[in-house]
Structures are given as C-alpha cells and as structure tokens.
C-alpha positions as CSV (number, residue, x, y, z in Angstrom):
1,I,7.7,5.0,10.0
2,Y,6.1,8.0,8.2
3,D,3.4,10.1,9.7
4,L,1.3,11.2,6.8
5,A,0.0,14.5,7.9
6,S,-2.1,15.1,4.7
7,K,-5.4,14.1,3.3
8,C,-3.8,13.0,0.0
9,S,-3.5,9.7,-1.8
10,V,0.2,8.7,-2.1
11,L,2.1,6.2,-4.2
12,L,3.6,3.6,-2.0
13,A,5.3,1.5,-4.6
14,K,5.3,1.2,-8.4
15,D,7.3,-0.9,-10.9
16,F,8.6,1.9,-13.2
17,V,10.5,-0.6,-15.4
18,H,7.9,-3.3,-16.4
19,S,4.7,-1.7,-14.9
20,A,4.1,-5.0,-13.1
21,F,2.5,-3.5,-10.0
22,T,1.2,-0.3,-8.4
23,V,0.3,0.2,-4.8
24,I,-1.4,3.5,-3.7
25,L,-2.7,4.5,-0.3
26,N,-6.0,6.3,-1.0
27,E,-7.7,8.8,1.3
28,E,-11.4,8.1,1.5
29,T,-14.2,10.0,3.2
30,R,-14.4,10.3,7.0
31,N,-10.7,9.8,7.7
32,S,-10.7,6.4,6.2
33,R,-8.1,4.9,3.9
34,S,-8.1,2.2,1.2
35,L,-5.2,0.4,-0.5
36,Y,-5.3,0.3,-4.3
37,V,-3.3,-2.5,-5.7
38,E,-2.9,-3.0,-9.5
39,M,-1.2,-6.0,-11.1
40,N,-1.7,-7.9,-14.3
41,Q,-4.8,-5.9,-15.5
42,T,-6.5,-6.4,-12.2
43,V,-7.2,-3.9,-9.5
44,I,-7.8,-4.8,-5.9
45,I,-9.1,-2.2,-3.6
46,I,-8.8,-3.1,0.1
47,Y,-10.7,-1.2,2.8
48,P,-9.0,-2.3,6.0
49,R,-11.4,-0.6,8.4
50,L,-14.4,-2.1,6.7
51,K,-12.7,-5.4,6.4
52,I,-13.7,-5.8,2.7
53,S,-12.1,-5.7,-0.7
54,K,-13.3,-5.2,-4.2
55,I,-11.7,-6.8,-7.3
56,Y,-11.9,-5.4,-10.8
57,N,-10.4,-7.3,-13.8
58,F,-9.7,-4.9,-16.7
59,S,-9.1,-7.7,-19.2
60,L,-12.9,-8.5,-18.8
61,T,-13.9,-4.8,-19.4
62,E,-16.7,-4.3,-21.9
63,E,-16.3,-2.1,-25.0
64,N,-18.1,0.8,-23.3
65,C,-15.3,0.9,-20.8
66,Q,-17.3,0.1,-17.7
67,V,-15.3,-1.7,-15.2
68,L,-16.8,-5.0,-14.3
69,D,-16.6,-6.3,-10.7
70,Q,-15.7,-9.9,-11.5
71,S,-14.5,-13.0,-9.8
72,L,-10.9,-14.0,-10.6
73,E,-11.5,-17.6,-11.8
74,N,-9.5,-17.3,-15.0
75,S,-7.0,-14.7,-13.7
76,T,-3.3,-15.0,-12.9
77,I,-4.0,-13.3,-9.6
78,N,-4.4,-15.4,-6.5
79,S,-6.7,-14.1,-3.9
80,R,-7.4,-15.5,-0.4
81,L,-9.8,-14.0,2.0
82,G,-9.7,-15.3,5.6
83,T,-11.6,-14.2,8.6
84,N,-9.3,-11.3,9.5
85,K,-6.9,-11.3,6.5
86,I,-6.8,-10.9,2.8
87,E,-3.8,-11.9,0.6
88,V,-3.4,-11.1,-3.1
89,S,-0.5,-12.3,-5.2
90,D,0.5,-12.8,-8.8
91,Q,2.8,-15.3,-10.6
92,K,5.5,-12.6,-10.9
93,G,6.3,-12.5,-7.2
94,V,4.2,-9.5,-6.0
95,S,2.2,-10.1,-2.9
96,V,0.0,-7.8,-0.8
97,S,-1.7,-8.9,2.4
98,C,-3.7,-7.0,5.0
99,D,-4.4,-8.3,8.5
100,F,-7.6,-6.6,9.6
101,Q,-7.1,-7.5,13.2
102,Y,-4.0,-5.4,13.4
103,D,-4.9,-2.9,10.7
104,L,-1.6,-3.8,9.1
105,C,-0.9,-4.3,5.4
106,T,2.4,-5.6,3.8
107,V,3.8,-5.6,0.3
108,T,6.3,-8.3,-0.6
109,L,8.3,-8.4,-3.7
110,A,10.3,-11.3,-5.1
111,G,14.0,-10.9,-6.0
112,W,13.4,-10.2,-9.7
113,H,11.7,-6.9,-8.7
114,H,15.0,-5.8,-7.2
115,G,15.6,-2.1,-7.9
116,V,12.7,-1.5,-10.3
117,S,10.3,0.2,-8.0
118,A,10.0,3.6,-6.3
119,G,7.5,5.4,-4.0
120,L,7.2,5.9,-0.3
121,F,8.4,2.3,0.3
122,G,11.7,3.3,-1.3
123,T,13.7,1.8,-4.2
124,N,13.8,-1.9,-3.1
125,D,17.5,-2.3,-4.0
126,N,19.0,-2.8,-0.5
127,E,20.8,0.5,-0.8
128,A,20.1,2.7,2.3
129,G,21.5,5.8,0.6
130,N,18.8,6.1,-2.1
131,E,15.6,5.2,-0.2
132,W,14.4,8.9,-0.1
133,M,14.3,9.4,-3.9
134,V,11.7,11.7,-5.2
135,P,10.0,11.2,-8.6
136,N,12.4,13.5,-10.5
137,G,15.3,11.2,-9.5
138,S,16.8,13.6,-6.9
139,F,17.0,12.9,-3.2
140,T,15.8,14.6,-0.1
141,D,16.3,14.2,3.7
142,K,13.1,16.0,4.6
143,V,10.0,13.8,5.5
144,K,7.5,16.5,4.4
145,E,9.1,17.0,1.0
146,F,9.5,13.2,0.5
147,T,5.9,12.4,1.3
148,Q,4.5,15.3,-0.7
149,S,6.5,14.3,-3.8
150,W,4.7,11.0,-4.0
151,Q,1.2,12.4,-3.8
152,V,-1.0,11.2,-6.7
153,N,-3.7,13.8,-6.6
154,K,-4.1,17.5,-5.9
155,C,-4.8,18.1,-2.3
156,S,-3.6,20.2,0.6
157,L,-1.8,19.4,3.9
158,V,-4.0,19.3,7.0
159,Q,-2.4,20.6,10.1
160,K,-2.6,17.9,12.8
161,K,-4.3,19.2,15.9
162,E,-4.0,16.0,17.9
163,K,-1.1,15.6,20.4
164,P,1.6,13.1,19.5
165,C,1.3,9.8,21.2
166,P,3.0,9.6,24.6
167,I,5.9,7.1,24.6
168,T,3.9,4.6,26.7
169,A,1.1,4.5,24.0
170,K,3.8,3.8,21.3
171,Q,5.3,1.1,23.5
172,N,1.9,-0.5,23.9
173,I,1.3,-0.6,20.2
174,C,4.7,-2.3,19.7
175,K,3.9,-4.7,22.5
176,V,0.6,-5.7,20.9
177,F,2.2,-6.1,17.5
178,F,5.4,-7.9,18.5
179,E,5.3,-9.3,22.1
180,E,1.8,-10.6,22.7
181,P,1.7,-14.4,22.5
182,H,-1.3,-14.4,20.0
183,S,0.3,-11.9,17.6
184,L,1.0,-13.2,14.1
185,L,3.9,-10.7,13.9
186,R,5.7,-12.1,17.0
C-alpha cells in the first residue's frame, strides 16, 4: 500500500516492450482522481467518485486531430458498465475494472505480459527483489523516491496535514473490504 502524498499524476503500469497498455492515476481538481487507461488506440478515463467513464477511440480521430468521443462498436476493446462497476478489457489480456461501491480499481494482466511492464505497480515478473525499480532501471527502497520517480507531470509535493488513520479505522476498512458478507472482495 502506497500513500501518495502528492498532487501529481503517476504512472501505475505501462508495457515498455510492446506499448500494449498504459495506466495512469491522474490528479483532478478538488482532490479528485481519475484513472487513465490506454490500450489498442483507445483511451478510457474513469472517474470513480463521479461513477462515470469517458471513452475515446484514436483510430476514429479526424484529420484535424480532434479526439472523438465514440462508442466502441467496432473496437477490439470490450467495455461493460454495471450499476456500481465498470470493466474494460482487450483481446491481448489486459483488464481494468473499477468497483464504484468500494472506490477500488484493479488492473489484471494475462501471462504473456509477464515482465514487460513497470510503474508503481511494479515489474509484473514475480520477482520481489525488483518491484521498486525506478524509470532509469535502478532500484530504491525509499517510498518517496519511488513514487516521485513515476510522476508523469511537473508538480510539487503537498505536505499532509491530516493525522494518520488510527488502527481501528484501518481495521474497519479491511473489515468492510474483506469480511462483510456482501463484499465482492470476500
């Protein structure tokens, strides 16, 4: 678990070998965040707090370079929007889903994406020793250095003024996620 104490957009995961996918956590206005997912010339921007998403297909872009907000009828991207959940996947084994009820998003990669990605989500190669790789290929054991290294825009750190959650609050969050009978994560 990383506590991102900055108002910066950060790279969560990117395929640096085949450029098959990119996932960025964007900072929006009013302490809100969005999830930027790019795969197969399609960009999906998910706004978990607003419970909405926007889809842009770059293969349908007009000559004047304006991005068209299009449906995905002829795309190789599958998109399902439920009452409290959105799931987006492609035929190459990349899947992103957000559960709006729990404010929780997941990125799932199929086996053939083994070891081709990097970002705050690590290297996806089942090697614990290289999960904290920074963009230049070196490693760090400092959370601040690790999270700052994957920033994708120029921004500054914001000192947190709020007190850390008491242990009981953290336990309640875990209980809601993993122990409640109605939880999808149980």
